[in-house]
C-alpha positions as CSV (number, residue, x, y, z in Angstrom):
1,M,9.8,21.2,-26.5
2,I,8.7,21.0,-22.8
3,E,6.6,17.9,-23.4
4,I,9.6,15.9,-24.5
5,I,11.7,17.1,-21.5
6,I,8.9,16.0,-19.1
7,K,8.3,12.7,-20.8
8,N,12.0,11.8,-20.7
9,F,12.2,12.8,-17.0
10,L,9.1,10.7,-16.1
11,D,10.4,7.7,-18.1
12,T,13.6,7.7,-16.1
13,H,12.0,8.3,-12.7
14,L,8.8,6.3,-12.7
15,S,8.4,2.5,-12.7
16,V,5.6,2.8,-15.3
17,S,5.7,4.3,-18.9
18,S,4.4,7.7,-19.7
19,F,2.5,8.7,-22.8
20,L,1.3,11.8,-24.6
21,E,-1.6,10.0,-26.2
22,K,-3.4,6.6,-26.0
23,K,-2.5,4.2,-28.8
24,G,-3.9,0.7,-29.2
25,K,-3.5,-1.6,-26.2
26,M,-2.1,0.2,-23.2
27,P,-0.3,-1.3,-20.2
28,L,-2.2,-2.0,-17.0
29,S,-0.6,0.9,-15.2
30,Y,0.8,4.1,-16.9
31,V,0.8,7.9,-16.9
32,L,-0.9,9.9,-19.6
33,F,-0.2,13.6,-19.7
34,E,-1.1,16.7,-21.8
35,K,-0.6,20.4,-21.9
36,T,-3.9,22.0,-21.2
37,G,-2.8,25.6,-21.6
38,S,0.2,28.0,-21.7
39,S,1.1,31.6,-21.4
40,K,4.2,33.8,-21.6
41,S,5.1,36.8,-19.5
42,N,8.4,38.7,-19.5
43,H,9.8,36.0,-21.8
44,L,9.1,33.3,-19.3
45,L,6.8,30.4,-20.4
46,S,4.2,28.9,-18.1
47,S,2.3,25.8,-19.0
48,T,-0.5,23.8,-17.2
49,F,-0.2,20.1,-17.5
50,A,-2.8,17.4,-16.6
51,F,-1.2,14.1,-15.5
52,Q,-3.5,11.0,-15.4
53,S,-2.3,8.0,-13.4
54,Y,-4.0,4.8,-14.6
55,A,-4.0,1.5,-12.7
56,P,-6.1,-1.7,-12.3
57,S,-7.6,-0.6,-9.0
58,M,-8.5,2.7,-7.3
59,Y,-5.9,2.1,-4.6
60,E,-3.1,1.5,-7.2
61,A,-4.1,4.6,-9.2
62,A,-4.0,6.7,-6.0
63,K,-0.6,5.2,-5.1
64,L,0.7,5.9,-8.6
65,N,-0.6,9.5,-8.4
66,E,1.3,10.1,-5.2
67,K,4.5,8.8,-6.7
68,L,3.9,10.9,-9.9
69,K,3.5,14.1,-7.8
70,E,6.8,13.4,-6.1
71,V,8.5,12.9,-9.5
72,V,6.9,15.9,-11.2
73,E,8.0,18.2,-8.2
74,Q,11.6,17.0,-8.9
75,L,11.4,18.6,-12.4
76,I,12.6,21.8,-10.6
77,K,16.1,20.2,-10.7
78,L,16.3,20.6,-14.4
79,N,17.8,23.8,-15.9
80,E,14.8,24.2,-18.3
81,I,12.4,24.5,-15.4
82,S,12.1,27.5,-13.0
83,N,9.0,26.6,-11.0
84,V,6.7,23.6,-10.4
85,S,3.4,24.1,-8.5
86,L,0.7,21.6,-7.9
87,N,-2.6,23.1,-8.9
88,S,-4.9,20.2,-7.8
89,D,-5.2,16.5,-7.8
90,Y,-8.3,14.2,-7.5
91,N,-10.0,10.9,-8.4
92,F,-10.7,11.1,-12.1
93,T,-12.1,7.5,-12.7
94,D,-13.4,7.2,-16.3
95,T,-17.0,6.0,-15.8
96,E,-17.4,5.3,-19.5
97,T,-14.4,3.0,-19.9
98,K,-14.4,1.9,-16.2
99,E,-10.7,2.7,-15.9
100,Y,-9.4,3.8,-12.6
101,R,-7.3,7.0,-12.7
102,Y,-6.3,10.0,-10.7
103,Q,-5.5,13.3,-12.2
104,A,-2.8,15.8,-10.9
105,V,-2.7,19.3,-12.5
106,F,0.6,21.2,-12.3
107,D,1.6,24.7,-13.3
108,I,5.2,24.6,-14.7
109,N,7.3,27.6,-15.6
110,H,10.0,26.8,-18.1
111,Y,12.5,28.2,-20.6
């Protein structure tokens, strides 16, 4: 399952924990990610993932987002991944909960 491959990679390459969902009290800084869509063409899977970098300040969230993008681009080194492409990234601060976050959206081709 591609989500597990990505989570394991993030957990070994980032200084913060990654999660697929929020549960209870979360750490001050972390990455939350989810698959937002997928397709298959010529037996090659393609998935779009949204990665949200949370931190106590806008600056720290932006810094974590930059580090996250570097790490996600390194997924290409894995045998299960054939392409990694940054779709977009932007400030995605949650105005309801007042949590600072950035979001990076990647298109990832995988086996």
